[in-house]
C-alpha positions as CSV (number, residue, x, y, z in Angstrom):
1,M,-3.4,-7.0,18.9
2,P,-3.5,-6.9,21.8
3,Q,-7.0,-5.4,21.8
4,W,-7.4,-3.0,24.7
5,N,-10.1,-4.9,26.5
6,C,-9.4,-8.5,25.3
7,G,-8.0,-11.3,27.5
8,C,-8.0,-14.0,24.8
9,G,-5.0,-16.2,24.6
10,N,-3.5,-14.3,21.6
11,C,-3.8,-10.9,23.4
12,Q,-2.4,-12.3,26.7
13,A,0.6,-13.8,24.9
14,A,1.2,-10.5,23.0
15,R,1.2,-8.5,26.2
16,T,3.6,-10.9,27.9
17,A,5.9,-10.9,24.9
18,G,5.7,-7.1,24.4
19,V,4.6,-7.5,20.8
20,Q,1.7,-6.0,18.9
21,R,0.0,-5.9,15.5
22,T,-1.5,-2.8,13.9
23,Q,-4.8,-2.6,12.1
24,S,-5.2,-3.4,8.4
25,S,-3.9,-0.7,6.0
26,I,-1.6,-0.9,2.9
27,A,0.5,1.7,1.0
28,V,1.2,1.2,-2.7
29,S,3.4,3.1,-5.1
30,A,4.3,2.9,-8.8
31,D,7.5,5.0,-8.4
32,G,8.6,4.6,-4.8
33,E,8.1,8.3,-4.3
34,R,4.4,9.0,-4.3
35,W,2.3,6.6,-2.2
36,V,-1.4,5.7,-2.1
37,L,-3.0,4.4,1.1
38,L,-5.5,1.6,0.8
39,N,-7.7,2.4,3.8
40,A,-6.6,4.6,6.7
41,S,-6.4,2.6,9.9
42,P,-6.6,4.1,13.5
43,D,-2.9,3.0,13.8
44,L,-1.8,5.1,10.8
45,R,0.6,7.4,12.7
46,Q,2.5,4.4,14.0
47,Q,2.5,2.7,10.6
48,V,3.8,5.8,8.8
49,A,6.5,6.3,11.5
50,A,7.7,2.7,11.0
51,R,8.2,3.0,7.2
52,R,11.0,5.4,6.1
53,V,9.5,5.8,2.6
54,L,6.5,7.4,4.2
55,W,8.4,10.0,6.2
56,P,7.9,13.7,5.4
57,R,10.2,15.2,2.7
58,G,10.0,18.6,4.2
59,V,8.4,20.7,6.9
60,R,4.9,19.8,5.5
61,A,5.6,17.5,2.6
62,S,4.3,14.0,2.9
63,P,4.8,11.4,0.2
64,I,1.2,10.2,0.8
65,A,-0.5,11.4,-2.4
66,A,-4.0,9.9,-2.1
67,V,-6.2,7.4,-0.2
68,V,-8.5,4.7,-1.6
69,L,-11.2,3.4,0.8
70,T,-12.8,0.0,0.4
71,D,-15.6,0.7,2.9
72,G,-16.8,3.0,5.6
73,E,-15.9,0.8,8.6
74,I,-14.3,2.7,11.5
75,D,-11.1,0.5,11.4
76,H,-10.6,1.5,7.8
77,T,-11.4,5.2,8.0
78,A,-10.5,6.6,11.4
79,G,-7.0,7.2,10.3
80,L,-8.2,10.0,8.1
81,M,-8.5,12.1,11.2
82,L,-4.8,11.8,11.7
83,L,-4.2,13.3,8.3
84,R,-6.0,16.6,9.1
85,E,-2.8,18.5,9.4
86,A,-2.2,18.1,5.6
87,S,-1.2,21.3,3.8
88,A,-3.7,20.7,0.9
89,R,-6.9,18.8,0.4
90,L,-6.2,15.1,0.3
91,P,-7.6,13.1,-2.6
92,V,-9.8,10.3,-1.2
93,Y,-11.2,7.8,-3.7
94,A,-14.3,5.9,-2.5
95,P,-17.4,4.2,-3.8
96,A,-20.6,6.3,-3.7
97,G,-22.0,4.6,-0.6
98,V,-18.9,5.2,1.4
99,T,-18.8,8.9,0.4
100,S,-22.4,9.1,1.6
101,L,-21.6,7.5,4.9
102,L,-18.6,9.7,5.5
103,S,-20.5,12.8,4.7
104,D,-23.5,12.1,7.0
105,Q,-23.7,9.1,9.4
106,W,-20.0,9.0,10.2
107,P,-19.3,12.6,9.1
108,L,-15.5,12.5,8.7
109,F,-15.5,14.4,5.5
110,R,-17.6,17.2,7.0
111,V,-15.3,17.4,10.1
112,L,-12.1,17.4,8.0
113,G,-13.5,20.3,6.0
114,S,-12.6,22.5,9.0
115,Y,-9.0,21.5,8.5
116,A,-7.2,20.8,5.2
117,G,-10.2,18.9,4.0
118,V,-10.6,16.0,1.5
119,D,-11.1,16.0,-2.2
120,A,-13.7,13.2,-2.5
121,R,-13.3,11.4,-5.8
122,P,-15.6,8.7,-7.2
123,L,-14.7,5.1,-7.5
124,P,-17.4,3.8,-9.9
125,E,-18.2,0.1,-9.9
126,G,-16.2,-1.9,-12.4
127,D,-14.6,1.2,-14.1
128,V,-10.8,1.5,-14.4
129,V,-9.8,4.7,-12.6
130,K,-6.4,6.3,-13.0
131,L,-5.3,7.4,-9.6
132,R,-4.0,11.0,-9.4
133,D,-2.6,13.3,-6.8
134,E,-4.0,16.6,-5.5
135,A,-2.5,18.5,-8.5
136,G,-4.0,16.0,-11.0
137,E,-0.7,14.3,-11.7
138,D,-1.0,10.6,-12.8
139,L,0.3,8.3,-10.1
140,G,0.9,5.4,-12.5
141,L,-1.7,3.1,-10.9
142,E,-5.1,2.0,-12.3
143,C,-7.7,0.9,-9.8
144,T,-10.9,-1.1,-10.4
145,A,-13.5,-1.5,-7.6
146,V,-16.0,-4.4,-7.5
147,P,-18.7,-4.6,-4.8
148,V,-18.4,-7.6,-2.4
149,A,-21.2,-9.2,-0.5
150,R,-21.4,-7.6,3.0
151,R,-23.6,-5.6,5.2
152,P,-23.3,-1.8,5.8
153,P,-21.3,-0.7,8.9
154,R,-23.0,-1.2,12.2
155,Y,-23.4,2.5,12.8
156,A,-25.3,3.0,9.6
157,R,-29.0,3.6,10.2
158,A,-29.8,2.4,6.7
159,A,-27.9,1.0,3.8
160,P,-26.5,4.0,1.8
161,G,-27.2,4.4,-1.9
162,G,-24.4,3.0,-4.0
163,S,-21.8,0.5,-3.1
164,F,-20.6,0.6,0.5
165,D,-18.1,-2.3,0.4
166,V,-15.7,-3.1,-2.4
167,G,-12.6,-5.0,-3.2
168,L,-9.9,-3.5,-5.3
169,R,-7.7,-4.6,-8.2
170,L,-4.7,-2.4,-8.9
171,E,-2.3,-2.5,-11.9
172,D,1.0,-0.8,-12.3
173,R,1.0,0.4,-15.9
174,R,4.8,0.5,-16.2
175,T,5.5,-3.0,-14.9
176,G,2.1,-4.7,-15.5
177,G,2.1,-5.9,-11.9
178,T,-1.4,-6.7,-10.5
179,F,-2.6,-6.6,-6.9
180,A,-6.0,-7.5,-5.5
181,Y,-6.9,-6.1,-2.0
182,I,-10.0,-7.6,-0.5
183,P,-9.9,-7.1,3.3
184,T,-13.5,-8.0,3.8
185,A,-15.5,-10.6,1.9
186,G,-18.5,-12.9,2.6
187,A,-17.6,-15.5,-0.1
188,V,-15.2,-16.4,-2.8
189,D,-17.8,-15.6,-5.4
190,E,-17.9,-14.1,-8.9
191,A,-16.9,-10.6,-7.6
192,V,-13.8,-12.0,-5.8
193,R,-12.9,-14.0,-8.8
194,A,-13.1,-10.9,-11.0
195,L,-10.7,-9.2,-8.7
196,G,-8.3,-11.9,-7.7
197,T,-7.9,-14.4,-10.6
198,G,-4.4,-14.6,-11.8
199,V,-3.0,-11.6,-9.9
200,D,0.6,-11.3,-8.8
201,L,-0.5,-10.7,-5.2
202,L,-3.8,-11.2,-3.5
203,C,-4.4,-9.8,0.0
204,F,-7.6,-11.4,1.3
205,D,-9.9,-11.3,4.3
206,G,-8.5,-13.5,7.0
207,T,-10.6,-12.0,9.9
208,F,-11.8,-15.2,11.5
209,W,-10.8,-18.9,11.4
210,S,-14.2,-20.3,12.2
211,D,-17.8,-19.0,12.1
212,D,-18.3,-19.2,15.9
213,E,-14.9,-17.9,16.8
214,L,-16.0,-15.0,19.0
215,K,-18.4,-17.1,21.0
216,A,-15.8,-19.9,21.4
217,A,-13.5,-17.2,22.8
218,G,-16.1,-16.5,25.5
219,I,-17.9,-13.5,24.0
220,A,-21.5,-14.8,24.6
221,K,-23.5,-12.3,22.6
222,A,-21.1,-12.0,19.7
223,P,-22.4,-12.5,16.1
224,S,-21.0,-15.2,13.8
225,A,-18.3,-14.4,11.3
226,R,-20.7,-14.8,8.4
227,A,-23.3,-12.6,10.1
228,M,-20.6,-9.9,10.2
229,G,-19.9,-10.4,6.5
230,H,-16.7,-12.4,6.8
231,L,-16.0,-15.8,5.2
232,P,-14.1,-17.9,7.7
233,V,-10.7,-19.2,6.7
234,G,-11.2,-22.7,8.0
235,G,-13.9,-25.3,7.4
236,P,-14.9,-27.3,4.3
237,D,-16.3,-24.2,2.6
238,G,-13.8,-21.7,4.0
239,S,-11.5,-19.4,2.1
240,L,-8.5,-21.8,2.6
241,T,-10.2,-24.3,0.4
242,A,-11.4,-21.8,-2.2
243,L,-8.5,-19.3,-2.6
244,P,-6.0,-21.6,-4.5
245,S,-8.5,-21.9,-7.4
246,L,-8.0,-18.2,-8.2
247,G,-4.4,-18.9,-9.3
248,A,-2.9,-15.8,-7.7
249,K,0.9,-16.1,-7.6
250,R,1.0,-15.1,-4.0
251,T,-1.9,-15.0,-1.4
252,V,-1.6,-13.3,2.0
253,L,-4.3,-13.2,4.6
254,V,-4.9,-9.7,6.1
255,H,-7.5,-8.0,8.4
256,I,-6.9,-10.8,11.0
257,N,-8.9,-10.5,14.2
258,N,-7.0,-10.8,17.5
259,T,-8.9,-14.0,18.3
260,N,-7.8,-15.9,15.2
261,P,-5.6,-18.9,16.0
262,I,-3.5,-18.4,12.8
263,L,-1.8,-15.6,14.7
264,D,-0.1,-18.3,16.8
265,S,2.8,-19.5,14.6
266,A,2.8,-22.9,16.4
267,S,-0.9,-23.5,16.0
268,P,-2.3,-26.3,13.9
269,E,-4.4,-23.7,12.1
270,R,-1.3,-21.8,11.1
271,A,0.2,-25.1,9.8
272,R,-2.8,-25.7,7.6
273,V,-2.5,-22.2,6.1
274,R,1.2,-22.8,5.3
275,A,0.4,-26.2,3.8
276,A,-2.1,-24.5,1.5
277,G,0.7,-22.2,0.2
278,I,-0.9,-19.2,1.8
279,E,0.8,-16.6,4.1
280,V,-0.3,-14.8,7.2
281,G,0.1,-11.1,6.9
282,E,2.5,-9.4,9.2
283,D,3.2,-5.7,10.0
284,G,5.9,-4.3,7.7
285,M,5.6,-6.8,4.8
286,E,6.9,-5.5,1.5
287,F,6.1,-6.7,-2.0
288,D,7.6,-5.9,-5.4
289,L,5.4,-6.6,-8.4
């Protein structure tokens, strides 16, 4: 935010104030030295530049050791293009459907093969995967992927074989800290409960406040939130009502669309989120688990 072609109230206020928000992406580490990206946003260069721990350690020596993808959406994968200058193949963990998409219909893996390339690694449904760097060294993090109920990306001509949209549960084997990352979800259902129940930190889909948010903003032909595979935050059956039942120690909304009124810290919607004990994600947030 602001979105390049959007004149909604949030985007206008952001331009006037000279502030911005970057697109959803998270970096995690078990040792503070080797980092794993959870999705690679189009704003990755800016995000890396803003975090000293992600700065190069030499002429071509990045602390970014691997990437885990939750889906094949453009806003979660385009940042891989910015990593093409890597000095070695970058490990990219992804469910089978995402690997299929990025090898064919959105052929990032094929394009990057002309540069350093990627080492595509499987992320099987429900299995505990030990994340490793390019040399095979254990990164100290275990990752479990569970499919969530969504549609394939808009560019997909057909649904790919295998999961194409997952949520993640990560555990630091040394500290026992647990983290669930679910940037897109159509419901707080069995899959979400399997990922998020009792975790130390839950980052959950906060894309839209209401089902008709885009139409209410003046985008006449826009689909509803649920048609896009996102559970709205507000409403009697929204995530704000359901998330506290998961018992996460801390819950943060992420992947927030520029039209969402919770981005206005003075809005009544933001007050309702605070009253529920839930936080609104901000650029640069840090968590120790």
